[in-house]
C-alpha positions in Angstrom: -21.0 -2.1 4.9 -17.4 -3.2 4.6 -14.6 -1.2 5.8 -10.9 -1.3 4.9 -7.7 0.5 5.9 -5.1 1.8 3.2 -1.7 3.1 3.8 0.1 5.2 1.2 1.7 8.6 0.2 -0.6 11.5 -0.4 -0.6 12.5 -4.0 -3.5 15.1 -4.2 -5.8 16.9 -1.6 -8.7 18.5 -3.3 -10.7 21.5 -2.2 -14.2 21.1 -0.5 -17.0 21.0 -3.1 -20.5 21.8 -2.3 -23.1 19.7 -4.1 -27.0 19.3 -4.0 -29.9 21.4 -4.4 -29.1 23.5 -1.4 -25.3 23.0 -1.6 -25.2 21.4 1.9 -23.7 18.1 0.7 -20.0 18.7 1.0 -17.2 16.4 -0.2 -13.3 16.5 -0.3 -11.2 14.0 -2.1 -7.6 12.8 -1.5 -5.7 10.7 -3.6 -3.1 8.4 -2.1 -0.5 5.9 -3.9 -0.8 2.4 -2.3 2.4 0.5 -2.9 1.4 -2.7 -1.1 1.9 -4.5 -4.6 5.3 -3.3 -5.6 4.6 -4.4 -9.2 1.4 -2.4 -9.5 1.1 0.6 -7.3 -2.4 2.0 -7.1 -3.6 5.5 -7.1 -6.8 5.3 -4.9 -9.3 8.3 -4.6 -11.0 8.6 -1.3 -13.9 10.9 -0.7 -14.5 12.6 3.0 -18.0 13.8 3.3 -19.6 16.7 5.5 -17.4 17.4 8.4 -15.1 14.6 7.8 -13.6 16.7 5.2 -11.9 19.0 7.8 -9.7 16.0 8.7 -7.6 16.5 5.6 -6.5 20.1 6.8 -3.5 18.6 8.9 -2.0 16.8 6.0 -0.1 17.8 3.0 1.1 16.1 -0.3 3.9 13.5 0.2 2.8 12.6 3.7 2.5 9.0 4.3 -0.9 8.2 5.9 -3.2 5.5 7.0 -6.9 6.0 6.0 -9.9 4.0 7.3 -12.7 3.9 4.7 -16.2 2.4 4.2 -16.6 0.7 0.8 -19.9 1.7 -0.9 -21.4 0.9 -4.1 -24.5 1.5 -6.1 -25.9 0.2 -9.6 -26.9 2.4 -12.5 -29.3 1.2 -15.2 -28.2 1.1 -18.8 -30.6 1.5 -21.6 -33.7 1.5 -19.5 -33.8 -2.3 -19.3 -34.3 -3.8 -15.8 -34.6 -7.4 -16.5 -31.0 -8.6 -16.5 -27.8 -8.0 -14.3 -25.7 -7.1 -17.4 -28.0 -4.0 -18.0 -26.5 -2.2 -14.8 -23.2 -0.5 -14.4 -21.8 -0.6 -10.9 -20.1 2.1 -9.2 -17.8 1.6 -6.0 -16.6 4.5 -3.9 -14.3 4.6 -0.8 -15.7 6.9 1.9 -13.1 8.0 4.4 -13.9 8.2 8.0 -10.5 8.6 9.7 -6.9 9.5 8.6 -3.6 9.5 10.7 0.0 9.7 10.1 1.4 6.1 9.2 3.6 4.3 11.5 6.7 3.9 9.4 9.0 1.2 10.6 12.7 1.8 10.2 14.8 -0.8 8.7 16.5 -1.7 12.0 13.1 -2.7 13.5 12.9 -5.7 11.1 16.2 -6.9 12.2 16.2 -9.4 15.2 18.0 -8.0 18.4 18.4 -11.3 20.2 22.1 -12.3 20.9 23.3 -15.5 19.1 22.6 -18.8 21.1 25.4 -20.4 23.1 28.1 -21.8 20.9 27.0 -19.9 17.8 29.4 -17.6 16.1 30.0 -15.9 12.9 31.7 -17.8 10.1 35.3 -16.9 9.7 36.7 -16.2 6.2 39.3 -18.7 5.2 42.9 -17.5 5.4 43.6 -17.8 1.8 40.7 -15.3 1.0 39.0 -17.8 -1.2 35.4 -18.1 -0.1 34.1 -20.6 -2.8 35.7 -23.2 -4.7 34.4 -24.7 -7.9 34.1 -28.5 -7.3 32.3 -31.1 -9.2 30.5 -34.3 -7.7 33.8 -36.0 -7.3 35.1 -33.2 -5.2 37.9 -32.3 -7.4 38.2 -28.8 -8.9 36.2 -28.3 -12.2 38.9 -26.3 -13.8 41.7 -29.0 -13.1 43.2 -30.2 -16.5 41.8 -27.1 -18.5 44.8 -25.6 -20.1 
Protein backbone atom coordinates (compact mmCIF):
# COMPACT_ATOMS: atom_id res chain seq x y z
CA UNK A 1 0.00 0.00 0.00
CA UNK A 2 1.27 3.49 -0.83
CA UNK A 3 1.29 6.42 1.56
CA UNK A 4 1.33 10.16 1.01
CA UNK A 5 1.49 13.39 2.99
CA UNK A 6 -0.82 16.30 2.22
CA UNK A 7 -0.64 19.80 3.70
CA UNK A 8 -3.51 22.26 3.44
CA UNK A 9 -6.23 24.29 5.08
CA UNK A 10 -9.14 22.45 6.73
CA UNK A 11 -12.42 23.20 4.91
CA UNK A 12 -14.73 20.69 6.64
CA UNK A 13 -14.65 18.17 9.48
CA UNK A 14 -17.53 15.70 9.44
CA UNK A 15 -19.27 13.88 12.26
CA UNK A 16 -18.54 10.25 13.05
CA UNK A 17 -20.71 7.90 10.98
CA UNK A 18 -21.45 4.29 11.93
CA UNK A 19 -21.79 1.75 9.11
CA UNK A 20 -22.07 -1.97 8.69
CA UNK A 21 -24.58 -4.53 9.92
CA UNK A 22 -23.68 -4.00 13.59
CA UNK A 23 -22.79 -0.33 13.24
CA UNK A 24 -19.27 -1.01 14.46
CA UNK A 25 -17.46 0.38 11.38
CA UNK A 26 -16.92 4.07 12.18
CA UNK A 27 -15.66 6.69 9.74
CA UNK A 28 -15.04 10.41 9.94
CA UNK A 29 -14.18 12.59 6.95
CA UNK A 30 -12.09 15.74 6.71
CA UNK A 31 -11.78 17.89 3.59
CA UNK A 32 -8.67 20.01 3.09
CA UNK A 33 -7.66 22.47 0.39
CA UNK A 34 -4.29 21.54 -1.08
CA UNK A 35 -2.65 24.55 -2.77
CA UNK A 36 0.60 22.86 -3.81
CA UNK A 37 -0.41 23.78 -7.39
CA UNK A 38 -1.44 27.45 -7.20
CA UNK A 39 -3.23 27.31 -10.56
CA UNK A 40 -5.47 24.42 -9.56
CA UNK A 41 -6.06 24.09 -5.82
CA UNK A 42 -7.58 20.71 -4.91
CA UNK A 43 -10.23 19.85 -2.33
CA UNK A 44 -9.11 16.52 -0.92
CA UNK A 45 -11.45 14.32 1.17
CA UNK A 46 -9.66 12.02 3.62
CA UNK A 47 -11.38 9.36 5.74
CA UNK A 48 -10.26 8.44 9.25
CA UNK A 49 -11.62 5.05 10.36
CA UNK A 50 -12.29 3.45 13.75
CA UNK A 51 -10.36 5.15 16.59
CA UNK A 52 -8.36 7.34 14.17
CA UNK A 53 -11.46 9.54 13.83
CA UNK A 54 -10.79 10.83 17.35
CA UNK A 55 -7.59 12.48 16.07
CA UNK A 56 -9.76 15.13 14.36
CA UNK A 57 -11.19 16.40 17.67
CA UNK A 58 -8.18 18.70 18.24
CA UNK A 59 -8.58 20.57 14.93
CA UNK A 60 -10.97 23.21 13.56
CA UNK A 61 -11.99 24.63 10.19
CA UNK A 62 -9.33 27.03 8.77
CA UNK A 63 -6.45 25.29 10.61
CA UNK A 64 -3.46 24.43 8.42
CA UNK A 65 -2.59 20.76 8.88
CA UNK A 66 -0.36 18.01 7.54
CA UNK A 67 -2.04 14.64 7.09
CA UNK A 68 -0.44 11.24 6.55
CA UNK A 69 -2.69 8.95 4.52
CA UNK A 70 -2.72 5.51 2.88
CA UNK A 71 -3.88 5.35 -0.72
CA UNK A 72 -6.41 2.54 -1.16
CA UNK A 73 -8.37 1.46 -4.23
CA UNK A 74 -10.83 -1.17 -5.36
CA UNK A 75 -12.56 -2.16 -8.62
CA UNK A 76 -16.32 -2.41 -9.11
CA UNK A 77 -17.74 -4.52 -11.90
CA UNK A 78 -19.94 -2.78 -14.49
CA UNK A 79 -22.71 -4.56 -16.42
CA UNK A 80 -21.85 -8.02 -15.03
CA UNK A 81 -19.11 -8.64 -17.62
CA UNK A 82 -15.77 -9.71 -16.11
CA UNK A 83 -13.75 -10.26 -19.28
CA UNK A 84 -12.25 -6.82 -19.92
CA UNK A 85 -10.53 -4.13 -17.84
CA UNK A 86 -12.89 -1.57 -19.31
CA UNK A 87 -15.83 -3.30 -17.62
CA UNK A 88 -14.64 -2.10 -14.21
CA UNK A 89 -14.92 1.23 -12.47
CA UNK A 90 -12.05 1.98 -10.08
CA UNK A 91 -12.44 3.84 -6.81
CA UNK A 92 -9.58 5.42 -4.89
CA UNK A 93 -9.69 6.55 -1.29
CA UNK A 94 -7.33 8.28 1.11
CA UNK A 95 -7.34 6.78 4.60
CA UNK A 96 -5.81 9.08 7.20
CA UNK A 97 -3.59 7.65 9.91
CA UNK A 98 -2.06 10.83 11.39
CA UNK A 99 -2.74 14.56 11.50
CA UNK A 100 -0.67 17.37 12.95
CA UNK A 101 -0.47 21.17 12.72
CA UNK A 102 1.53 22.22 9.67
CA UNK A 103 4.93 23.80 10.14
CA UNK A 104 4.35 27.13 8.44
CA UNK A 105 7.52 28.97 7.47
CA UNK A 106 7.55 32.73 7.83
CA UNK A 107 8.76 34.74 4.82
CA UNK A 108 11.89 35.76 6.74
CA UNK A 109 12.95 32.09 6.99
CA UNK A 110 13.26 31.93 3.20
CA UNK A 111 15.67 34.86 3.13
CA UNK A 112 19.40 34.14 3.46
CA UNK A 113 20.91 35.39 6.70
CA UNK A 114 24.58 35.26 5.74
CA UNK A 115 26.52 38.53 5.58
CA UNK A 116 27.77 39.65 2.15
CA UNK A 117 31.20 38.39 1.11
CA UNK A 118 34.24 40.65 1.53
CA UNK A 119 34.27 43.46 -1.00
CA UNK A 120 30.57 43.02 -1.78
CA UNK A 121 28.33 46.00 -1.21
CA UNK A 122 24.92 47.20 -2.21
CA UNK A 123 24.67 49.11 -5.47
CA UNK A 124 24.33 52.82 -5.00
CA UNK A 125 21.82 54.88 -6.93
CA UNK A 126 23.36 57.42 -9.34
CA UNK A 127 23.44 61.00 -8.12
CA UNK A 128 21.20 62.28 -10.92
CA UNK A 129 18.44 59.85 -9.82
CA UNK A 130 18.25 58.18 -13.23
CA UNK A 131 18.51 54.42 -12.75
CA UNK A 132 18.24 53.31 -16.39
CA UNK A 133 19.03 54.88 -19.71
CA UNK A 134 17.55 53.89 -23.02
CA UNK A 135 20.55 53.22 -25.22
CA UNK A 136 20.67 51.42 -28.50
CA UNK A 137 23.38 49.12 -29.80
CA UNK A 138 25.61 52.07 -30.67
CA UNK A 139 25.49 53.34 -27.09
CA UNK A 140 23.68 56.57 -28.00
CA UNK A 141 20.35 57.42 -26.47
CA UNK A 142 17.46 56.08 -28.50
CA UNK A 143 15.40 59.24 -28.14
CA UNK A 144 18.15 61.54 -29.55
CA UNK A 145 17.06 63.36 -32.62
CA UNK A 146 13.37 62.79 -31.96
CA UNK A 147 11.63 66.13 -31.85
